[in-house]
C-alpha positions in Angstrom: 0.0 0.0 0.0 1.5 3.4 -1.0 1.8 6.3 1.4 -0.8 8.4 -0.5 -3.4 5.7 -0.2 -2.8 5.2 3.5 -3.1 9.0 4.1 -6.4 8.9 2.1 -7.8 6.1 4.2 -6.8 7.7 7.5 -8.4 11.1 6.3 -11.7 9.4 5.5 -11.6 7.6 8.9 -11.1 10.8 10.6 -14.0 12.5 8.8 -16.2 9.5 9.7 -15.3 9.6 13.4 -15.8 13.4 13.4 -19.3 13.2 11.9 -20.2 10.5 14.5 -19.1 12.8 17.4 -21.1 15.7 15.8 -24.3 13.7 15.5 -24.2 12.7 19.2 -23.5 16.3 20.2 -26.2 17.7 17.9 -28.8 15.6 19.8 -28.1 17.5 22.9 -28.7 20.9 21.3 -32.2 22.4 21.2 -33.5 22.1 17.6 -33.5 23.7 15.1 -29.7 23.9 15.6 -26.4 23.8 13.7 -23.4 22.0 15.0 -19.9 22.5 13.7 -17.5 19.8 14.9 -13.7 19.9 14.2 -10.7 17.6 14.8 -7.5 19.8 14.6 -3.8 19.6 14.9 -1.6 22.5 16.0 2.1 22.6 15.1 4.5 25.3 16.0 7.0 26.6 18.5 6.8 27.1 22.3 8.8 28.1 25.3 8.7 27.0 28.9 10.1 28.4 32.1 9.4 26.9 35.5 11.7 28.0 38.3 10.7 24.9 40.4 12.7 22.9 37.8 15.1 25.5 36.4 15.6 29.3 36.1 16.3 28.9 32.4 13.8 29.1 29.7 13.5 26.1 27.4 12.5 26.4 23.7 11.3 24.0 21.2 8.5 22.2 19.5 4.8 22.6 20.3 2.0 20.2 19.2 -1.7 20.0 20.1 -4.5 17.6 19.2 -7.9 19.0 19.9 -11.6 18.4 19.4 -13.8 21.5 19.0 -17.7 21.6 18.9 -19.9 24.6 18.4 -23.6 24.4 18.7 -25.8 27.3 17.7 -29.6 27.4 17.9 -31.6 29.5 15.3 -34.3 30.3 17.8 -32.0 31.1 20.7 -29.2 33.7 21.3 -27.0 31.1 23.2 -24.0 29.5 21.5 -22.4 26.5 23.2 -18.8 25.7 22.8 -17.1 22.5 23.9 -13.4 21.8 23.4 -10.9 19.2 24.7 -7.2 18.8 23.8 -3.8 17.5 24.6 -0.6 19.6 24.3 2.9 18.3 24.1 6.2 20.3 24.0 9.7 19.1 23.5 12.0 21.9 24.6 15.7 22.3 25.3 17.9 24.8 27.2 20.0 27.3 25.3 23.1 25.1 25.5 21.2 22.2 23.9 22.4 19.7 26.5 19.1 19.3 28.5 15.6 18.7 27.3 12.2 19.0 29.0 9.0 17.2 28.1 5.7 19.0 28.8 2.3 17.1 28.6 -0.9 18.9 29.3 -4.6 18.1 28.9 -7.4 20.6 29.0 -11.2 20.7 28.8 -13.5 23.7 28.5 -17.1 24.5 28.1 -18.7 27.9 27.3 -22.1 29.3 26.9 -22.0 32.6 25.1 -24.7 35.2 24.2 -24.8 36.0 20.5 -25.5 39.3 19.0 -26.1 39.0 15.2 -25.2 41.6 12.5 -23.4 43.8 14.9 -22.1 46.2 13.8 -21.9 44.8 10.3 -24.2 42.6 8.2 -23.2 38.9 8.6 -21.0 39.7 11.6 -21.8 37.9 14.8 -20.3 38.8 18.3 -20.5 36.3 21.2 -19.5 36.8 24.8 -20.0 34.6 27.9 -18.7 32.6 30.8 -16.4 29.6 30.4 -15.4 26.8 32.8 -11.9 25.4 32.1 -9.7 22.6 33.6 -6.1 22.3 32.6 -3.5 19.9 34.1 -0.4 17.9 33.3 3.3 17.5 34.0 6.7 18.8 33.1 9.3 16.2 33.1 12.9 17.1 33.9 12.4 16.0 36.6 8.6 15.6 37.4 6.4 18.6 38.1 2.7 19.3 37.6 0.4 22.2 37.5 -3.4 21.7 37.7 -5.7 24.7 37.1 -9.5 25.0 37.4 -10.7 28.4 36.3 -13.7 30.5 35.4 -13.1 32.6 32.3 -14.6 35.1 30.0 -14.8 33.8 26.4 -15.5 36.1 23.5 -15.8 35.4 19.8 -16.5 37.2 16.6 -17.4 35.5 13.3 -18.0 36.9 9.8 -19.7 34.8 7.0 -18.7 35.3 3.5 -17.9 33.1 0.4 -14.9 32.0 -1.7 -15.4 30.5 -5.2 -19.1 30.0 -4.3 -18.2 28.1 -1.2 -19.1 29.1 2.4 -16.2 30.8 4.3 -16.5 31.7 8.0 -13.8 33.9 9.5 -13.5 33.8 13.4 -11.6 35.3 16.2 -11.8 33.9 19.7 -10.1 35.1 22.9 -10.3 33.4 26.3 -9.2 35.0 29.5 -9.5 33.6 33.0 -10.9 35.6 35.9 -10.8 33.4 39.0 -9.9 29.7 39.7 -7.8 27.3 41.8 -4.4 25.9 41.1 -2.0 23.4 42.5 1.5 24.3 43.5 4.1 23.0 46.0 6.4 25.1 47.9 9.6 26.2 46.3 11.9 23.8 48.1 9.3 21.1 48.8 10.0 17.7 47.2 7.2 15.6 45.7 8.3 12.8 47.9 7.1 14.9 50.9 3.6 15.2 49.3 3.6 11.4 48.7 4.3 10.6 52.3 1.5 12.9 53.6 2.4 16.6 53.5 -0.7 17.8 51.8 -1.1 21.2 53.4 -0.9 24.4 51.4 -1.0 22.7 47.9 -4.2 24.4 46.6 -4.2 28.1 45.9 -6.8 30.7 44.9 -5.9 31.9 41.3 -6.6 35.4 40.0 -5.0 38.0 37.8 -2.6 38.9 40.7 -0.9 35.5 40.7 -1.8 33.8 37.4 -2.4 35.3 33.8 -3.5 33.1 31.0 -4.8 34.3 27.6 -5.5 32.3 24.4 -6.0 34.0 21.0 -7.4 31.8 18.2 -7.9 33.0 14.7 -9.3 30.6 12.1 -11.2 30.2 8.9 -13.7 27.4 8.1 -14.0 26.6 4.5 -16.8 24.4 3.1 -15.2 21.8 0.8 -18.3 19.6 0.4 -22.0 19.4 1.4 -21.1 19.1 5.0 -17.3 18.8 5.2 -15.3 21.7 6.6 -11.6 22.4 6.4 -10.2 24.7 9.1 -6.9 26.7 8.8 -5.9 29.0 11.7 -3.3 30.3 14.2 -3.4 29.8 17.9 -1.3 31.8 20.5 -1.3 31.0 24.2 0.5 32.9 27.0 0.5 31.5 30.6 2.3 32.9 33.6 2.0 32.4 37.3 3.7 33.5 40.6 2.9 31.2 43.5 5.0 30.1 46.5 8.1 31.9 45.1 7.8 29.6 42.0 7.5 31.6 38.6 6.3 30.0 35.5 5.9 31.3 32.0 4.8 29.4 28.9 4.2 30.8 25.4 3.1 28.9 22.2 2.5 29.9 18.6 1.0 27.3 16.3 -0.5 26.8 12.9 -3.9 25.0 13.1 -5.1 22.5 10.5 -8.5 20.7 11.0 -11.2 18.8 9.3 -14.8 18.2 10.5 -18.5 18.7 9.4 -21.5 20.9 9.8 -24.8 19.2 10.8 -28.3 20.6 10.9 -31.3 19.3 12.9 -34.9 20.4 12.6 
């Protein structure tokens, strides 16, 4: 079997799985509704600094595999967004003699109010609350950072066409307000936590000790009756200062995705 045939089969399987997910999610929306469901891959560069591990910033490759689902009801002003993803970074120090692995998973759910044709025709603006969980580990040696937060999510979308095909342009920004996060003391070993020292591990998170913003720009282009191709750019900036531990993570990535639009009556 040639490589081109193998890639074609994998692509068809991915679209089939995607449409299956979209059908199950559409059933939970109040009809008549439209569900856009996308599997996407981010590929780019990232940097990571965590003074619990090292005061030096590590730079390298950034990857993310994500599932994004948006449900809009034609008789309601509420838009629901559901997204889950896994991030992986392989970074190294400036000398190139030490590497660090970063593996994070996140899940978020948003319910946003939609204003249509504001201020231009075919332009929708959506703003609303978002609940978000993000957790994982840094390896070099082990470390983890789990965050549960309440955020403000905002999105603007503009509908147009390209070569008689539907083209949707979107910009989404996510910004946390309050939450909770896990962090050990600066000189506390994880072995101490393992043997029972569990005090002072959970911390209240707010803009004074944690800042996290995600900018997501993408275009959804209809390449078939229900099939959608997504091309975009995602930027994420995270920083925290808790227990004298400073962290900062930045990523820039190209986003490629494929999925489908489904309508229910």
